N, C-alpha and C positions, 0 to 999 in steps of 0.2 A: 467671375464665375469659378475659375479654377483655384483662386486663392483661398477660398473657404475650406476646401477639401485638404489643402496642404497644411493648414493650421490644425485640423482635426487629426491628421495622420501623425502628428507629433505628440499626441496625448498617450499616456500609458495608464492602464487600469490594473491594479494589483489585486489578485483574488487568491485566497488560500483555500485549501481543501476543507478546513473547518467552516468556512463561510458557505460552502456548497452543499455540505451534508447536514441535514437537520439533526437537532439534538436527540430526537426520538427515533432515529433511523435504526433498523435492525442491526446493521454492522457496528454501530456505536454500542448497542446493548451487548452484543457478543464480546466486543473488546473490553467492556467494563466488567462483565460477570464471569467470563471464562478465562482461567489462567492456563496459558499454553506453555509455561516454562518447563514442563516435563518432557516436551518433545525432543529437544537437542540431546538430552541424556539417553533417551530411549533409542535413538538412531545413531549414536556416536560410533558404534562398532561397524556400521555399514559404510563409513566414510574414511578414506585414507587421508592422513594429515600431511604426508610427505611424498606422495606419488601422484603424478598426473595433474590435470588442471584443477584449480579450486572450484568447488561446487557452489551451487546456489545455496543460500541458507535453508536448511531443512524446515525451519519454522515457517518461512515464507511459502515454501512448496505445500506444506500441510494446510496453511491458512487458505491458499488458493483452492485446494481441493474441497476444503470445508465450506467455503463460500459458494463454490460451484455447485455443491449439493443443494443449497438453499435456492439458488437461482437457476 
């Protein structure tokens, strides 16, 4: 009775984000069609390169707010 569960606990299932998000999902379309490469240059003057803790990537912060707007 307990041996069958022990065998099952030793199994690993590998899953990637690409397998979980459908090809026609809104976020994939946003990533495909919108070029966000202008963001780092626009906000560069607001970030210090040599003082304080390193910040989060401004591109990531912008994308989080952008996606939050849709959801």
